[in-house]
FIKOLZA-1660 file (N, C-alpha, C; in steps of 0.1 Angstrom, whole numbers, plus 5000, padded with zeros to 4 digits):
% residues 174
   i   px   py   pz ch aa at
   1 9659 4869 5362  A  M  N
   1 9670 4862 5356  A  M CA
   1 9670 4865 5341  A  M  C
   2 9681 4870 5335  A  P  N
   2 9681 4873 5321  A  P CA
   2 9680 4861 5312  A  P  C
   3 9674 4863 5301  A  P  N
   3 9673 4852 5291  A  P CA
   3 9687 4848 5286  A  P  C
   4 9688 4836 5281  A  S  N
   4 9700 4832 5275  A  S CA
   4 9704 4840 5263  A  S  C
   5 9714 4836 5256  A  A  N
   5 9719 4843 5244  A  A CA
   5 9710 4841 5232  A  A  C
   6 9699 4835 5234  A  T  N
   6 9689 4832 5223  A  T CA
   6 9686 4845 5216  A  T  C
   7 9684 4845 5203  A  A  N
   7 9680 4857 5196  A  A CA
   7 9665 4858 5197  A  A  C
   8 9660 4870 5199  A  F  N
   8 9646 4873 5200  A  F CA
   8 9642 4882 5189  A  F  C
   9 9631 4879 5183  A  N  N
   9 9625 4888 5173  A  N CA
   9 9616 4898 5180  A  N  C
  10 9615 4910 5174  A  Y  N
  10 9608 4921 5180  A  Y CA
  10 9597 4926 5171  A  Y  C
  11 9586 4930 5177  A  S  N
  11 9575 4936 5170  A  S CA
  11 9569 4946 5179  A  S  C
  12 9561 4955 5172  A  R  N
  12 9554 4966 5180  A  R CA
  12 9541 4968 5173  A  R  C
  13 9530 4969 5181  A  I  N
  13 9518 4973 5175  A  I CA
  13 9512 4985 5183  A  I  C
  14 9503 4992 5176  A  Q  N
  14 9496 5003 5183  A  Q CA
  14 9483 4997 5189  A  Q  C
  15 9479 5002 5201  A  S  N
  15 9467 4998 5207  A  S CA
  15 9461 5010 5214  A  S  C
  16 9449 5008 5219  A  P  N
  16 9442 5019 5227  A  P CA
  16 9450 5024 5239  A  P  C
  17 9460 5016 5244  A  V  N
  17 9468 5020 5255  A  V CA
  17 9482 5024 5251  A  V  C
  18 9484 5026 5238  A  G  N
  18 9497 5030 5234  A  G CA
  18 9504 5018 5227  A  G  C
  19 9517 5020 5224  A  A  N
  19 9524 5009 5218  A  A CA
  19 9526 4997 5227  A  A  C
  20 9525 4985 5221  A  V  N
  20 9527 4973 5228  A  V CA
  20 9538 4966 5221  A  V  C
  21 9548 4962 5228  A  H  N
  21 9561 4957 5223  A  H CA
  21 9561 4942 5226  A  H  C
  22 9564 4934 5215  A  L  N
  22 9564 4919 5217  A  L CA
  22 9578 4914 5213  A  L  C
  23 9582 4904 5220  A  L  N
  23 9594 4897 5217  A  L CA
  23 9592 4882 5217  A  L  C
  24 9598 4875 5208  A  A  N
  24 9596 4860 5207  A  A CA
  24 9609 4854 5203  A  A  C
  25 9611 4842 5208  A  S  N
  25 9622 4834 5204  A  S CA
  25 9617 4824 5193  A  S  C
  26 9625 4815 5189  A  K  N
  26 9621 4805 5179  A  K CA
  26 9611 4795 5186  A  K  C
  27 9611 4795 5199  A  D  N
  27 9603 4785 5207  A  D CA
  27 9589 4791 5211  A  D  C
  28 9587 4804 5211  A  G  N
  28 9575 4810 5215  A  G CA
  28 9576 4824 5219  A  G  C
  29 9564 4829 5223  A  L  N
  29 9564 4843 5228  A  L CA
  29 9571 4845 5241  A  L  C
  30 9579 4854 5242  A  S  N
  30 9587 4856 5255  A  S CA
  30 9583 4869 5263  A  S  C
  31 9577 4879 5256  A  A  N
  31 9574 4891 5263  A  A CA
  31 9564 4899 5256  A  A  C
  32 9556 4906 5264  A  I  N
  32 9547 4917 5259  A  I CA
  32 9549 4928 5269  A  I  C
  33 9554 4940 5264  A  Y  N
  33 9556 4951 5273  A  Y CA
  33 9548 4963 5268  A  Y  C
  34 9544 4972 5277  A  F  N
  34 9538 4984 5274  A  F CA
  34 9548 4995 5273  A  F  C
  35 9545 5007 5268  A  D  N
  35 9555 5018 5267  A  D CA
  35 9561 5021 5280  A  D  C
  36 9554 5021 5291  A  K  N
  36 9559 5024 5304  A  K CA
  36 9570 5014 5309  A  K  C
  37 9571 5003 5302  A  Q  N
  37 9580 4993 5306  A  Q CA
  37 9593 4992 5297  A  Q  C
  38 9595 5002 5289  A  I  N
  38 9606 5001 5279  A  I CA
  38 9619 4999 5286  A  I  C
  39 9622 5006 5297  A  E  N
  39 9635 5004 5304  A  E CA
  39 9636 4990 5309  A  E  C
  40 9626 4984 5314  A  A  N
  40 9626 4970 5319  A  A CA
  40 9629 4961 5307  A  A  C
  41 9623 4964 5296  A  M  N
  41 9625 4956 5284  A  M CA
  41 9639 4956 5279  A  M  C
  42 9645 4968 5279  A  E  N
  42 9659 4970 5275  A  E CA
  42 9668 4963 5284  A  E  C
  43 9665 4963 5297  A  R  N
  43 9674 4955 5306  A  R CA
  43 9673 4940 5304  A  R  C
  44 9661 4935 5302  A  R  N
  44 9659 4921 5301  A  R CA
  44 9662 4916 5287  A  R  C
  45 9659 4924 5277  A  F  N
  45 9662 4920 5263  A  F CA
  45 9670 4930 5256  A  F  C
  46 9683 4931 5259  A  P  N
  46 9691 4942 5253  A  P CA
  46 9691 4941 5238  A  P  C
  47 9692 4952 5231  A  P  N
  47 9692 4952 5217  A  P CA
  47 9701 4941 5210  A  P  C
  48 9712 4938 5217  A  A  N
  48 9721 4928 5211  A  A CA
  48 9715 4914 5211  A  A  C
  49 9704 4912 5219  A  L  N
  49 9697 4899 5218  A  L CA
  49 9686 4899 5208  A  L  C
  50 9682 4911 5203  A  R  N
  50 9670 4911 5194  A  R CA
  50 9675 4911 5180  A  R  C
  51 9668 4902 5173  A  G  N
  51 9671 4900 5159  A  G CA
  51 9663 4908 5149  A  G  C
  52 9657 4919 5153  A  G  N
  52 9650 4927 5144  A  G CA
  52 9635 4924 5142  A  G  C
  53 9630 4929 5131  A  F  N
  53 9616 4927 5128  A  F CA
  53 9612 4915 5120  A  F  C
  54 9620 4904 5121  A  D  N
  54 9617 4893 5113  A  D CA
  54 9603 4888 5116  A  D  C
  55 9596 4882 5107  A  R  N
  55 9582 4878 5108  A  R CA
  55 9581 4864 5115  A  R  C
  56 9586 4864 5127  A  N  N
  56 9585 4852 5135  A  N CA
  56 9570 4848 5136  A  N  C
  57 9567 4835 5135  A  P  N
  57 9553 4831 5135  A  P CA
  57 9546 4833 5149  A  P  C
  58 9554 4833 5159  A  W  N
  58 9548 4836 5173  A  W CA
  58 9544 4850 5174  A  W  C
  59 9552 4859 5168  A  L  N
  59 9549 4873 5168  A  L CA
  59 9536 4876 5160  A  L  C
  60 9535 4869 5148  A  L  N
  60 9524 4871 5140  A  L CA
  60 9511 4867 5147  A  L  C
  61 9512 4855 5153  A  R  N
  61 9500 4851 5161  A  R CA
  61 9497 4860 5173  A  R  C
  62 9507 4865 5179  A  S  N
  62 9505 4873 5191  A  S CA
  62 9499 4887 5186  A  S  C
  63 9504 4892 5175  A  E  N
  63 9498 4904 5170  A  E CA
  63 9484 4902 5167  A  E  C
  64 9480 4891 5160  A  A  N
  64 9466 4888 5157  A  A CA
  64 9458 4888 5169  A  A  C
  65 9463 4881 5179  A  F  N
  65 9456 4880 5192  A  F CA
  65 9453 4894 5198  A  F  C
  66 9463 4902 5198  A  L  N
  66 9462 4915 5204  A  L CA
  66 9452 4924 5196  A  L  C
  67 9453 4923 5183  A  H  N
  67 9444 4931 5175  A  H CA
  67 9429 4927 5178  A  H  C
  68 9427 4914 5178  A  C  N
  68 9413 4909 5181  A  C CA
  68 9409 4913 5195  A  C  C
  69 9418 4911 5205  A  Y  N
  69 9415 4915 5219  A  Y CA
  69 9410 4930 5220  A  Y  C
  70 9418 4939 5214  A  F  N
  70 9415 4953 5215  A  F CA
  70 9403 4956 5206  A  F  C
  71 9399 4948 5196  A  A  N
  71 9387 4950 5188  A  A CA
  71 9375 4945 5195  A  A  C
  72 9377 4938 5206  A  G  N
  72 9366 4933 5214  A  G CA
  72 9363 4918 5214  A  G  C
  73 9371 4911 5206  A  D  N
  73 9370 4896 5205  A  D CA
  73 9378 4890 5216  A  D  C
  74 9372 4888 5227  A  L  N
  74 9380 4882 5239  A  L CA
  74 9381 4867 5238  A  L  C
  75 9375 4861 5229  A  D  N
  75 9375 4846 5228  A  D CA
  75 9385 4841 5218  A  D  C
  76 9391 4850 5209  A  F  N
  76 9401 4846 5200  A  F CA
  76 9414 4844 5207  A  F  C
  77 9418 4831 5206  A  L  N
  77 9431 4828 5212  A  L CA
  77 9438 4817 5204  A  L  C
  78 9446 4822 5194  A  P  N
  78 9454 4812 5186  A  P CA
  78 9464 4805 5195  A  P  C
  79 9468 4794 5191  A  E  N
  79 9478 4787 5198  A  E CA
  79 9491 4795 5197  A  E  C
  80 9496 4799 5209  A  I  N
  80 9508 4807 5210  A  I CA
  80 9516 4801 5221  A  I  C
  81 9527 4793 5217  A  P  N
  81 9535 4788 5228  A  P CA
  81 9543 4799 5235  A  P  C
  82 9544 4797 5248  A  L  N
  82 9551 4807 5255  A  L CA
  82 9565 4802 5259  A  L  C
  83 9575 4811 5257  A  D  N
  83 9589 4807 5260  A  D CA
  83 9593 4817 5272  A  D  C
  84 9589 4812 5284  A  L  N
  84 9591 4821 5296  A  L CA
  84 9602 4816 5304  A  L  C
  85 9609 4826 5310  A  Q  N
  85 9620 4823 5320  A  Q CA
  85 9615 4827 5333  A  Q  C
  86 9614 4818 5342  A  G  N
  86 9610 4820 5356  A  G CA
  86 9613 4809 5365  A  G  C
  87 9611 4811 5378  A  T  N
  87 9612 4800 5388  A  T CA
  87 9600 4791 5386  A  T  C
  88 9601 4779 5392  A  P  N
  88 9589 4770 5391  A  P CA
  88 9577 4777 5398  A  P  C
  89 9579 4784 5409  A  F  N
  89 9567 4791 5415  A  F CA
  89 9561 4801 5406  A  F  C
  90 9570 4810 5400  A  Q  N
  90 9565 4820 5390  A  Q CA
  90 9557 4813 5379  A  Q  C
  91 9563 4803 5373  A  L  N
  91 9556 4796 5362  A  L CA
  91 9543 4791 5366  A  L  C
  92 9542 4785 5378  A  A  N
  92 9529 4780 5383  A  A CA
  92 9519 4792 5385  A  A  C
  93 9523 4803 5390  A  I  N
  93 9514 4814 5392  A  I CA
  93 9510 4820 5378  A  I  C
  94 9519 4821 5369  A  W  N
  94 9515 4826 5356  A  W CA
  94 9505 4817 5349  A  W  C
  95 9507 4804 5351  A  K  N
  95 9497 4794 5345  A  K CA
  95 9484 4796 5352  A  K  C
  96 9483 4798 5365  A  E  N
  96 9471 4800 5372  A  E CA
  96 9464 4813 5367  A  E  C
  97 9471 4823 5364  A  L  N
  97 9465 4835 5359  A  L CA
  97 9457 4833 5346  A  L  C
  98 9462 4823 5338  A  Q  N
  98 9456 4820 5325  A  Q CA
  98 9442 4814 5327  A  Q  C
  99 9439 4809 5339  A  N  N
  99 9426 4803 5342  A  N CA
  99 9415 4814 5346  A  N  C
 100 9419 4826 5347  A  I  N
 100 9410 4837 5351  A  I CA
 100 9403 4842 5338  A  I  C
 101 9390 4840 5336  A  P  N
 101 9383 4844 5324  A  P CA
 101 9383 4859 5322  A  P  C
 102 9382 4864 5310  A  P  N
 102 9381 4878 5308  A  P CA
 102 9369 4884 5316  A  P  C
 103 9372 4897 5320  A  A  N
 103 9362 4905 5328  A  A CA
 103 9360 4899 5342  A  A  C
 104 9368 4890 5346  A  E  N
 104 9367 4885 5360  A  E CA
 104 9380 4888 5367  A  E  C
 105 9380 4889 5380  A  T  N
 105 9392 4892 5388  A  T CA
 105 9393 4882 5399  A  T  C
 106 9405 4880 5404  A  L  N
 106 9408 4872 5416  A  L CA
 106 9418 4880 5425  A  L  C
 107 9416 4878 5438  A  S  N
 107 9426 4884 5447  A  S CA
 107 9439 4876 5446  A  S  C
 108 9450 4883 5451  A  Y  N
 108 9463 4876 5452  A  Y CA
 108 9461 4864 5461  A  Y  C
 109 9454 4866 5472  A  G  N
 109 9452 4855 5481  A  G CA
 109 9445 4843 5475  A  G  C
 110 9435 4846 5467  A  E  N
 110 9427 4835 5460  A  E CA
 110 9436 4828 5450  A  E  C
 111 9444 4835 5443  A  I  N
 111 9453 4829 5433  A  I CA
 111 9463 4820 5441  A  I  C
 112 9468 4825 5452  A  A  N
 112 9477 4817 5460  A  A CA
 112 9471 4804 5465  A  A  C
 113 9458 4805 5469  A  R  N
 113 9451 4793 5474  A  R CA
 113 9449 4783 5462  A  R  C
 114 9445 4788 5450  A  R  N
 114 9443 4780 5439  A  R CA
 114 9456 4773 5434  A  R  C
 115 9467 4780 5436  A  A  N
 115 9480 4775 5432  A  A CA
 115 9486 4765 5443  A  A  C
 116 9479 4763 5454  A  G  N
 116 9484 4754 5464  A  G CA
 116 9493 4760 5474  A  G  C
 117 9493 4773 5475  A  S  N
 117 9502 4780 5485  A  S CA
 117 9494 4791 5492  A  S  C
 118 9484 4787 5500  A  P  N
 118 9474 4797 5505  A  P CA
 118 9480 4808 5514  A  P  C
 119 9492 4806 5519  A  K  N
 119 9498 4817 5527  A  K CA
 119 9508 4826 5520  A  K  C
 120 9508 4824 5507  A  A  N
 120 9519 4830 5499  A  A CA
 120 9514 4842 5490  A  A  C
 121 9504 4849 5495  A  S  N
 121 9498 4860 5487  A  S CA
 121 9509 4871 5483  A  S  C
 122 9518 4874 5492  A  R  N
 122 9528 4884 5488  A  R CA
 122 9538 4878 5478  A  R  C
 123 9541 4865 5479  A  A  N
 123 9550 4859 5469  A  A CA
 123 9543 4858 5456  A  A  C
 124 9529 4856 5456  A  V  N
 124 9521 4856 5444  A  V CA
 124 9522 4870 5438  A  V  C
 125 9520 4880 5446  A  G  N
 125 9521 4894 5440  A  G CA
 125 9535 4897 5434  A  G  C
 126 9545 4892 5440  A  A  N
 126 9559 4894 5434  A  A CA
 126 9560 4886 5421  A  A  C
 127 9554 4874 5420  A  A  N
 127 9555 4866 5408  A  A CA
 127 9547 4872 5397  A  A  C
 128 9535 4878 5401  A  I  N
 128 9527 4884 5391  A  I CA
 128 9534 4897 5386  A  I  C
 129 9541 4904 5395  A  G  N
 129 9548 4916 5390  A  G CA
 129 9559 4913 5381  A  G  C
 130 9564 4900 5380  A  R  N
 130 9574 4896 5371  A  R CA
 130 9569 4890 5358  A  R  C
 131 9556 4889 5357  A  N  N
 131 9550 4883 5345  A  N CA
 131 9554 4890 5332  A  N  C
 132 9561 4883 5323  A  P  N
 132 9566 4890 5311  A  P CA
 132 9556 4891 5300  A  P  C
 133 9545 4885 5301  A  V  N
 133 9535 4885 5289  A  V CA
 133 9521 4890 5293  A  V  C
 134 9521 4903 5297  A  S  N
 134 9508 4909 5301  A  S CA
 134 9497 4906 5290  A  S  C
 135 9485 4906 5294  A  I  N
 135 9473 4904 5286  A  I CA
 135 9472 4889 5283  A  I  C
 136 9482 4883 5276  A  L  N
 136 9481 4869 5273  A  L CA
 136 9481 4860 5286  A  L  C
 137 9489 4864 5295  A  V  N
 137 9489 4859 5309  A  V CA
 137 9484 4870 5317  A  V  C
 138 9470 4870 5319  A  P  N
 138 9463 4882 5323  A  P CA
 138 9465 4887 5338  A  P  C
 139 9477 4892 5340  A  C  N
 139 9480 4897 5354  A  C CA
 139 9471 4909 5358  A  C  C
 140 9465 4916 5348  A  H  N
 140 9457 4927 5351  A  H CA
 140 9444 4922 5358  A  H  C
 141 9441 4909 5358  A  R  N
 141 9429 4904 5365  A  R CA
 141 9432 4901 5380  A  R  C
 142 9444 4903 5385  A  A  N
 142 9447 4901 5399  A  A CA
 142 9445 4914 5406  A  A  C
 143 9438 4913 5417  A  I  N
 143 9434 4925 5425  A  I CA
 143 9437 4923 5440  A  I  C
 144 9437 4934 5447  A  G  N
 144 9439 4933 5462  A  G CA
 144 9427 4926 5469  A  G  C
 145 9429 4922 5481  A  S  N
 145 9419 4915 5488  A  S CA
 145 9406 4923 5491  A  S  C
 146 9407 4936 5490  A  T  N
 146 9396 4945 5492  A  T CA
 146 9389 4948 5479  A  T  C
 147 9394 4943 5468  A  G  N
 147 9388 4946 5455  A  G CA
 147 9395 4958 5448  A  G  C
 148 9405 4964 5455  A  K  N
 148 9412 4975 5450  A  K CA
 148 9422 4971 5439  A  K  C
 149 9424 4979 5429  A  L  N
 149 9434 4977 5419  A  L CA
 149 9447 4980 5426  A  L  C
 150 9457 4971 5424  A  T  N
 150 9470 4973 5429  A  T CA
 150 9480 4971 5418  A  T  C
 151 9492 4974 5420  A  G  N
 151 9503 4973 5411  A  G CA
 151 9501 4967 5397  A  G  C
 152 9506 4973 5387  A  F  N
 152 9506 4968 5374  A  F CA
 152 9518 4974 5367  A  F  C
 153 9526 4966 5361  A  A  N
 153 9539 4972 5355  A  A CA
 153 9535 4982 5344  A  A  C
 154 9524 4980 5337  A  G  N
 154 9521 4989 5326  A  G CA
 154 9514 5001 5331  A  G  C
 155 9511 5002 5344  A  G  N
 155 9505 5014 5350  A  G CA
 155 9490 5010 5354  A  G  C
 156 9486 5016 5365  A  L  N
 156 9472 5013 5369  A  L CA
 156 9462 5018 5359  A  L  C
 157 9465 5029 5352  A  D  N
 157 9456 5034 5342  A  D CA
 157 9453 5023 5331  A  D  C
 158 9464 5016 5327  A  V  N
 158 9463 5006 5317  A  V CA
 158 9455 4994 5323  A  V  C
 159 9458 4990 5335  A  K  N
 159 9451 4979 5342  A  K CA
 159 9436 4982 5342  A  K  C
 160 9432 4994 5346  A  R  N
 160 9418 4998 5346  A  R CA
 160 9412 4998 5332  A  R  C
 161 9419 5003 5322  A  F  N
 161 9414 5002 5309  A  F CA
 161 9411 4988 5305  A  F  C
 162 9421 4979 5307  A  L  N
 162 9419 4965 5303  A  L CA
 162 9407 4958 5310  A  L  C
 163 9406 4960 5322  A  L  N
 163 9394 4955 5330  A  L CA
 163 9381 4961 5325  A  L  C
 164 9381 4974 5323  A  D  N
 164 9368 4980 5318  A  D CA
 164 9365 4976 5304  A  D  C
 165 9376 4974 5295  A  H  N
 165 9374 4969 5282  A  H CA
 165 9368 4955 5282  A  H  C
 166 9373 4947 5290  A  E  N
 166 9368 4933 5290  A  E CA
 166 9353 4933 5295  A  E  C
 167 9350 4941 5305  A  T  N
 167 9337 4942 5311  A  T CA
 167 9327 4947 5300  A  T  C
 168 9331 4957 5293  A  R  N
 168 9322 4963 5282  A  R CA
 168 9320 4952 5271  A  R  C
 169 9331 4945 5267  A  C  N
 169 9329 4935 5257  A  C CA
 169 9320 4924 5261  A  C  C
 170 9322 4919 5273  A  R  N
 170 9313 4908 5278  A  R CA
 170 9299 4913 5279  A  R  C
 171 9296 4925 5284  A  S  N
 171 9282 4929 5285  A  S CA
 171 9276 4932 5271  A  S  C
 172 9284 4936 5261  A  Q  N
 172 9278 4937 5248  A  Q CA
 172 9275 4924 5241  A  Q  C
 173 9283 4914 5245  A  A  N
 173 9281 4900 5240  A  A CA
 173 9269 4893 5246  A  A  C
 174 9265 4898 5258  A  A  N
 174 9254 4891 5265  A  A CA
 174 9241 4894 5259  A  A  C
% end
């Protein structure tokens, strides 16, 4: 579902996985996209909805979070309100993803169970695939029931990098 006619501010940072694109409304962070998702970003947030590079406070906090995350500080999490558009089921699944600690993974089935819909692992996968705020809502921590990495809008190479990065950071901190 497309966002309303709300104006969104746009920002872009460089990361070890390429450019990361951020969009925020006056109410909170609305999206984090990787380079491979530019077409999806353009469809969901056409340039006419974007208000440019204004220094929106939610973008500044999100940029700080991402810089710290990629520098290895997985515990830095400033208060960043999320302004997400989704169904009640999607919102519930995205909230459940936020409970998965860095360097840990859960299967789609386990996420479904924890969200109170134990038979909805496919619907959970679809909801995770629509997650607009990768990393902050850590959809990269969702894996198949066999432990295999499955779909990730930013690409499986990025998903693998994020999981390996978190594992390295946690083992160095131990």
